[in-house]
N, C-alpha and C positions, 0 to 999 in steps of 0.2 A: 141821557146821562149828563150829569153836571160835575164840574170841579168846584170845590169849596175852598175859600180862604179862611183859615182858622187862626185866630190870635193865639200863639203858642203859650203865652203866660197864663191865660185864663181858660183856654179852649173855647172861647166864644166864636161862633160862626159870624164872619163879618161881611162875606159876599159870596155869591154863587154865579158860576159861569157855564151856560149850556154849551155843549160841544157842537162844533160846526158839522153840518151834513155835507154830503158829497157835492151838492150844488154850490154851496158856499166855498168849499175848498177849490173847486174848479174855477170859480169866479176869481179867486185870489191868484191862481196859476195864470189865468189869462191876463190879469192886471200886471203880474210880474213880467210876463213875456213882452207885453207892450211897453212897460216902463224900461226894460233893458235896452230896447231899441233907441230910446231917447237918452237915457242916462249915460250909456257908454260913449255917446257922441259929444256929451258935454265936456267942456274943458276942465282941467284940474282946478283952475281958479273958480269955476262955477260950482263944482262939487265941494271945493274947500269952503266956499261961502256958506253952504248948508251946515257944515260941521262947526264952523266958527259960531254960527247962530245957535246950534245945538248946545255948544259949550256955554254960551251966554245964558241960555235958558236953564241949564243944569245948575249953574252958579247962583243965578237969581232966585231960583225956586228950590234950593237945596234943602231948606227946612221942611217944606211941604212934602217933597219927594222922600225925604228920610223917614217921615212918619208912615208913609206907605210901606216902605221896606220893613220897618219895625213891626207894624201891624201884621204883615203877612208871614214873616219868618223869625221875628223875635230878637233881632239884633239890637243892642243897646243904641239909643238914639244918637249918641255922639259918633259911634262907629258908622252908623247908617249915613249920617251927614258927610263924613269923610269919604265914604264910598262914592256918593254922588259927585262930590267935588273932584275925586280922582278920575271919574268918567270924563269930566270936562278936559282934563289934561290930555287924555288919549285922543279926544276929538281934535284938540288944537295941534297935537304932535303930528298926526297924519295929514291934517289940513296943510301944515307947513312943509312936510317932507315927502309926501307921496309923489310929487312930480319928479323930484330928484331920484327917488328910489326906483322909479319906473322909466327913466330915460333909456333910449336905445343904447345898448351896450355894443360898442364897436369892437370888431375882432379882426385880426390879421390872419387871413386864411388863403391868400393867393388870388383873391378876386379884386375887381375894381373897388367894390364896396361890399362888406359883409358885416352883419350885425344881428343882435337879438332884439326883437321887439316884444315888449311885455303887454299883453292885451287881456281884457276881461273875458270870462268864459260863460257867464250867464247867471242863473239864480243859484245861490248857495243856501241850502237848508241848514239851519242851526238848531241844535237840540241842547238847551242850556239848563243848568241846575239852579237850585233855589238859594244856595249859601251866600252868593254875592249877586243878587238878582239884577242889579243894574250893571255892575262892573263886568261880569262875565259877558254880557251882551255887547256893551260898547267896546270891549277888548277885541272881539272878533269883527264887529260891524264897522268900526272906523277904518281899518285897513281894507276890508273886503269891499266896502262901498266906495271908498276913495279910489280903488283900482278900477271902478266902473261896473262892478257887478251889482246885482240886486239881491235881496235876501228875504227868506221866509223863516220866521222864528217860531219854533215849538218850545215854549218855556215849560218849566216844571209846573205841575198842576196846582201847587199851593201858592204860586206867585203870579197868577194870571193878571192881577191888577197892575203889577209892575210891568208886565209885558205890554199890556194895552197902553199904559202911560208912556212907555218908551216909543211906541209907534206914534202916539200923539205928539211927542216932542219932535220927532223927525219930520212929521208933516208940518208942524208949526215952524220948524226951522227952514222949510222950503223944499224938502225932498218931494219930487213928483210922486203922485199917487202910484202905488205899486212897487216903489223902490224898497221900502221897508214895510213888511206886513207881519202881524202877529196872527198865528193860527191857533185857535183853541181846539186842539185835537188830542186824541189818545194815541198810544203807541202803534196800533195796527195801521193807522193812516200813513205812517212814515214809509212803509213799503210802497204804497201807491204813489207817494210823492217821488220816491227815488226811481220809479219806473217811467216817469215822464221825461220828455226831452228838455223841457225848460230847466229842470233841476240838474245841474252839472256837477255838484259836489255837496258834501255834507261835513259839517264840523260838529263835534260833540264834546262837551265837558260833562263828565259824570262818572258812574261806577264802571268797574271792570266788566261786569256782566252786560251792561247797556252798550259799552264800547264794542264788545265782541259781537253782539247782535247787529249793531249798525254797520260794523266793518264787513260782516258777511253779506248784508243787503247791498252795501255799496259795491263790493266786489262782484256780486251776482249781476249787478246792473252796469258794471264798468264805470263807476263814478269815483272821482277823487274823494278821499276821506282824510280827516284830521281828527285825532283823538287825544284829549287831555283827560286822563283818568286819575285813579287814586294815587296816593303816596304814603310812604311810611318813612318820612325824612329823618335822617340821622343828624344829630348835633354832636360833634366830637369835641371833647374838652381835654386839652393837654395840661400838665401840671404848671406850665409857665403862663397860663392864661390869666387875664384879669377876671378873677372868680366872681366878683360882684356884678360886673357887666355881663359875663357869660350867663350867670344865673338869671339876671333880670331879663335879658333878651330871650333866653330859652323859655321862660314862663310866659313872657309876652307873646312869643310865637305860638306857644301851645294853647294859651287861653283866649287869644284873639278870636272874635266871632264865636264865642263859647266853644272853641276848639274845632269848629266846623270849617276847616281850611285844608285844601289839598296839600299846600306847602307849609303847613304848621309843623314845627319840629315835634316829632312823636316819640323818637327813640333818643334819649340822652345817653350817649356812649362816653363814659368818663373813665380815663385811665386811673388805675387803682391808687396811684400816688396823689391823685387830685380829688378823690371821692369825698373825703371828710370835709375839705374846705368848700367844695362845690355844694354839698348838701347843707352845710351850715348856712350858706347864703340863700339857698332855696327855701329852707324852713323859715328864714327871717322874712321872706317876701310873700310866701303863699297866703298868710292870713289877710293880706291887703286886698285879695281878690274877693269881691262881694257879689254873689249870684243873687238875682232877684228881678224886681220890676224893671224892665228895660227903659222905662221913662223916668225912673228915679235917678237924679244926678249922682247919688251915692253908689249906685250899682255899677260895677265894672264888667259884669258878664250876665247876659240875658239867658233865657231858656234855650234848650235845643228846639229845633224847628218843628219836630213831630214826636208824638208819643212812641212810635215804633223805633225811632232813632235812640231815644233814651233807654228803652228796654234792651236794645241790642248792645249798647255800650255797657250797660250794667252786666249783661251776660258775659261780655269780653273781660270785664274786670273780675267777675267771680271765677271764671275759668282760669284766669292767670293766677289768682290767689290759690285756687285748688291745686295748681301745679307747682306752687312754692314761692310765688312772689309775695312781697310784704306790702300791705296797704298802710302807708305811713301818714297819709293825710287824706281827708275827704271821704268820698264814697256814698254820701247821702243822695237819695233820689226821691223826688216828689213830682209825679207827672212828667212834664218836660224839663223840670228844673233839676239839673244834675250839678252837684257841688264840685268845685275844683278838686282834683284828686291826683295823688302821686303813688306810683308803685315803684318799689325798690327791689333789687335782685331779680330783675326780669331776665329771662333767658329764652333761647330758641325752644319752640314747642309750646310756648304760651301765646295766647291770642294777642297780648299787648306787644309781642315781638313779631309774630308772623303775619298779622292782619293790619289793615288800616283801622285805627281807632278814631272815629269821627266825633270827637267831643273833648271835653276838658280833662283828659286823662293822660298824664305824663308817665313815661316809663324810664327808669334809670337802669342802665346795663353797664356792668363793670368790665373794662378791658385790661388785659395784663400789660400791654405796651402799645406803641403806635401801630405796629403791624397788625396786632390783634384788633385794634379799633377799626382799621381799614377793612379787615376781613369781616367784622361784624356789620359794618355799614353796608357792605356789598352783599351780605347774606340776606337778601330780600328779593321777592319777586318784583318789587317796585323800583323805579329809578327816576323820580321826579326832580328832587333837589336835596340840598343838605348844606351844612355849615361846619366850619372848623374854627376852633378858638385857641389861639396861641399868641405869645408875644413876638414870635418870629414869623413875620408875614411870608417870607420866602419858603419857610418850612410849611406853612399853611397851604401855599400854592402847590408845593410838591405833593402834599397829601391830597389836595383837591384833584390833581391830575390822575390819581389812582382810584377815585370814587366814581362808580358807574351810575351817574345821574345826568340829567339835562342841565343842571346848574349847581354850582357850589359857591357859597359866599364865605369870605374869610372875615371873622370878627364883626359880623353884621347880620342883621335880620334878613332872612330870605323873603323876598317879595317880588311881585311882578311889577315891571317898570316899562313904560312905553318904549324906552330907548334900548332895551335888552331883549333878545329873543327868549321865549319862554316855552317850555315843553319838556317831555320826558322820554325815557327809553324803557325797555322791558315792558312790564304790564302797566306802566304809567302812560303808555300810549306812544304816539309818533306824530311828527310834524311840529311846526313851531308857530306860535303867535307872537306878536309884538316885534319891535325892531324892523329892520329891512326884511329879514327872513319871513316875518309875519305877513307882509303884503305880497310876497312872492308865492305864497302857498296856493292862492286861487287866481293865478293868471296863466295864460298860455305863453310860454317862452318860445316865441316863433323865430326860427332862423330865416334870415333873408340874405341871399348871396347874389350879387349882380356883377355882370361883366358887359362891356360894350360890344 
């Protein structure tokens, strides 16, 4: 069996990758086990040097690496380059801060000395998605490896080239052999990996279905798991908001990466007194989005990554319209090319409300008042992130406290930032990446209490 990389815009097969057999997988496990013995004993300064060098490579080679991303999953070339450069920032962040994050934490418990020591646990298996094929990897790898762990990466089948390139970057940056390894494997091999002693934890970014399956396997084998799953993020617009800015950022959030973002704003919840003004701004901006060739400088949005993704999004759009939503813009589909689209009068019971729509399809939901907007925002199985738009920042913060998600941004684009913890609740998963919380996910918080 082989995995294929297919250029989404033309459906051209650009590369093929044979799956590893058991012998190759076992060799990688042995390498990881040996590398952990060495890597965990290296100082923070030595590990940091690897990530500083990785950041340098990412910045110097950003144009070449961006082409690889675009070829494998269709992201417009400018966004792909920005993704690579963002990876450099997370490498530098943890190279700088890991030592302070993991210093012994002294506690007063009646002993001569008592403290918590934060220690690495072993190999972390990572199951990563295709939508941000570099960022998703470095987002978990920088804190996980700086903590002294090693990692085995199972990337999405359509971005194997990105996976192998990241491994090459880490080796070139000076990581010992076995610290970072890419495994070209299919789903059944995950169970075997979680049964081994060297793999002590698993982190997954992906679908709710995949997260549920991996969580069950991790639980069966008593392994720590972290899940970052889907989202149906709410963007609440109050009448006093800066409507032009709210509409601009709402569409930017929804159309970024052709709408293939977990934290993209998917449900625009607009108070009834603000609907006309908000939609007027939205309609003035929507024509500026140009879907097409991701290498064309005039293109603002590339194709979806796979044909099945476009077909599923079209099905969600059609179901929502059949239930009473109004398609007020877009709706054209040609292969993986899905035009920017807007549904108005969306309500519960429609796919655009109830499900995660992974593509350039925005849904406008009208709320009677502030309390109703909060109710609608929370009426979702997901809880990843959201945003609130109002001229009164304190009012926005008060609303944010009532929204059941892992993050809420006031008058700002929702984004992942190395300095801020990132993750969800409910069916959006559990655990946190980034910030200090991110590096604490895969360490042993060991209590040491000593008396004379």
